N, C-alpha and C positions, 0 to 999 in steps of 0.2 A: 189706579185701581188695579195694581196686582195683588197687594196685601187680601182683595175681597172675591178673587177668584181661587177656586177650586177645580181642579182638572182631573179626568181621569182620563188615560192613555191605553184601550185597549188594542193590543197587537205590536209586539216590542221587537220585530224581526230587523231585516236589516234597515229597512225605512224608519221604523216606529222610533226603535231604540235612539239613533239619532238626534230626532227628532223632539221624543221626549227628553235628552237632554238638553236640547236649548232651551225648552220652556223652564228647566229645572235652574239653568244658569241664568233667566230673566227674572227668576227669584217667586215664581209660582212653585204653587203647593200640589205637587202632581202625584197620583196615586196611579199606579200600573199594574196591568195585568195581560197574561199570553197564556195559552193553553200550553206552550212547552213553559214549567214554571222557573227552570233556569235561564231563560232569555230574561224573564220580568227582574228576578234576584239580582242580575249583573246590573241592574240601575240602582239597587241601594246603595249602595257608595259614592254614588251622586245627589242622593238626598230623597230618593224617590220611597214612598209607601209603597210595599209589594202586598195585593190582594189575594186572596187565594182561589177567588171567584170573581166573575166580571159583574155581577151585583152587586156585591160587594163593594168592589171599585167603584162603583158610581154614586156611592151611597153619599149624599150632601155635595156631589159634584154639580158645578153650574155650566162646566162645559165637557162633553163627551169627548173626545177623539177617538174614531176608529181606523184601522189599517191595516187591513185583512186581506186577505189572498185574492178573492171574488165574492160575488152577488150573495151566493149561498151561503157564507161563512159570515158574512156582513148580518143578513138576516136572521142566521141563527143564533148570533153572538146577540143581537138586537132584541127579538122577540121570542127565543125558546130559553133562553139562561136567565129572564128575568131581568135584564136590564132596564126593559121600557117602564114596567112594573114599578121599579126601585127609582127611576126619575121621579125627582119634583115637577110639576107644572113651572114651565118658564126656563127650564134647564134646556141646553142648546147641544145636538150631536151634531159634529163636524164629521164628516165618513170622507178620509184621504184614500181610503181606496178606489183603485180603478174598477168600476162594473159597469153593468151595461144600463143607459139613461132609464128606461123604461123600469128597471128594479128600484132607483134611486127615486123615482116619483114614487111609486110603490111605496117605500121605506118611510118618505116624507109625509104620504097621506096619512098612514097608521100613527105618525108620530103625532100629528098636527091634532089628531084626533082627543087624543089624551093630554094636548097642551104643549107638546114637546116641539120645540123650534128643529130644522132640521138643515144643512148645509152641504151639499155634495161638492167636495172641494180637492178632487183630485189633485195629484203635485208632479214636478218636472223639474228634473235636475239631479237623480240618482242621489246615491249616497254621498256622493261628493258634494253637493248642495244641502244635502239634510244637513250635514256635519258643519258646513260654512254657514248655514242659515241664509244660504240663496236660492232656494225654490222659489220655482215659479207656481202659483195657487193659483188655480181656475175654480171661481165659486158660484155656485148656481144657488139661486135662493131669492128671500125677502132681504132688499138692499138695507133696510133698517138691521137687521139681525147682522148681517156682514159686517155692514159699518159698527156695529157695537163690538166687534171682534177684535176691533184694530190692534188692540194692546198683546191679544194672543196671537194672533198672525206675524206681527212684528218679528220675533224673534226666530220663526222658520224661511222668511224669505218677502216675496211681492205677492199680494193679495190683487187679483183684477175680479170684479165681477161681473161675470159673461152673459149674464141672463136667469132666469127663471128658475126654479126646480129642475136638475136633469141635464140643465146648458152645461156646469160644469164636466159632467162625464162623457156630452157630446163632444166638447172642446179638449177634452184627453184623449178620446179615441183617436180625432183629428190629429192631435201632437205626436199620437204613436204609430199613425201612418208616416209622418215625417219622418221619424225617428227610425222605423224599419226600412222603408225606401232608400234613405241616405244611406243607411247603415249597409243595405245592398249595394249601392252605388260606389261606395268606398270599398267595400271588400272586392268586387271587382276588377276597379283600379288597381290594385294590390295585384291581383292574378293579372292583370294585361303590363304593371310596367315589370315586374319581374322577368314574366316570360319576354317581356322585350330585352331584358337585359340591364335594365336599370336598379337601384338599390331602394326600397319601399322607403328606409327612415329618412332618406334624402329626399326622396319625393315629395313625403308629407311634407318635411320642412319648404321645400322650394315653393311649393302651391300655399302655403301660409300666406295670409294676410290678401290673397287674390280672389275671385270669384266665389270659389269652392271652398272657401274657410266655413268652418262650423266648427259646434263644439262637437259634434259626432265626430270629425275629422281629428280634432285636438285629442280628446280622449279615448273615442274607441278606434281612429287611427293608431294611436300610440300603443293599445291594446294588441291590434293587432302586429304591430312592427315587433314587441316585444312576446308576443304570444304569450301572452295572461289573460287567460278567460275565465278567471274565477268569477262569480257575480259579487257586486253586480245588478243588473237586473236579468234573474234567468229567462230561459229562452220561452220557455211553459209559458211564461208571465207574458212575451210579448205577443205568444201564439195565441194567448187567450183574447188579448186585445184585437189582433186582427180578425178573428173570429166575431166579435163582437162589433168589429166595424163592417163585417160583410153582412152580419144580420141586418145591419144598420141600414147599408146600402139598398139592399134589398126591398126592404120595406117602404124606403124613398124613393124606388124605382131607377137607381143610381149605377152605372156602372164604371168600376174604378179599376182599369186595366191594370196600372203598376202596382196598386196594392195588392190585387188578384196573386200577380206574380211573384211579390216576395213573402206571402202567407203561404203557398205552396211550396216554397224554398224551406221556411220555417217549419213548415208541417213535417217534411221530412227530415229535416235536421232533428227536430224532436224526436220524432218516430225511430231516429236511427242511435238514439242513447244519451242526446245532449240536453233532456229536459233543465236540468240545471247549469248547463253552461249558458256563461255570460252572453248578451243577446250579439255583440261584437264577433263571436265564435262563430258567425255563419260564415266566416272567412274558410274554416275549416269544411265545412260541407261544398262551397265555390270548389276547395283545392280537390278534395275527394272525388265530385264528380269528373273534374279536367284530368284527372291524373297525377297531380301533383302536391298527392300528401307529403309532409313532412316527415321525417324518421325519427324526431322526437316527439310526434303525434301517433306514432304506429302501437 
C-alpha cells in the first residue's frame, strides 16, 4: 500500500523531522512543511518534497501528520492556513502533537464536518524513539481508521488504539505525569546520593535491573550524570503538559498531589530561564534550591 500513500508532514522540529525521515525511509511519498523553512529544507536530502505553505503541502495527500507545539498552533495550521479546505474528503489527519483532549475533540468534529477523518495520536519515546522507530503511539479515534493506517504507523513505532476521539491525548497526559514525577524522583535521588557521599554514575548502574529501573533512569539519569541538558524535551513543553493535566484533573474533581508538586517545581524552573532546557535538567533546579549548584553551571 505504500505506493498509494501520499503523506504530508506539518511540523519538522525535534520530533517531526526524524518521524518524517522514518516515513521516507519506508518508501512513502512525503511532502514537508515547517514554519521555519530551514527545518523543512533539511529533509530534502532525504527525499522529501518541501512545500512553501501548509496548504500546499497537503494538496493530494491522503494522510496528513501534524507535530506542532500546542493546541492553538495545531488549530491555526489546520483551520487558519487553508489546510482543511485543501484536503479532499476521505483524507485522514493524524495529530501527533500533545494538546488538550477537548481541543483534539473539537478539531475532530470540525474535520468530520468536511468529510475528513481525525486521529489524535500523541507519541512517547522522545527523539531517540523517533529516530529508531520505537515510539509508543497512543491513538484516539475510529477503530477502522486507525487500523487502516497500520502501514503508515509501522515505521514510527507501536500504535495502540486507546479509545475514541480525545483518548489519545488523555493517555499522553497520563504518560507525561509519569515522566515528570519520575524525573523528579530520579533527580532527588541523585541529590541524596551525592550528598551522602556516593557516586551518581555508580548509583545509576547499581540499581539498573532492580525495581527502580525505567527508561527515565536509563536516559535521563545518564543525562543527569553527564550534565547534558540540551533538549530532547524542553521543560516549557513538560510544563505545558502538566498544566493540561491540572486542568483535566480539576474538571474531573481529582486531587493529584504528586503531579501538583512536580508541576510547581517545573514552573519555577521555567520561570528561572530554563524553558528550553531538557526536562531532565530539573536536577539543576533542585541543586539550586539546596545550595548545591555546580561550578560548571554558574
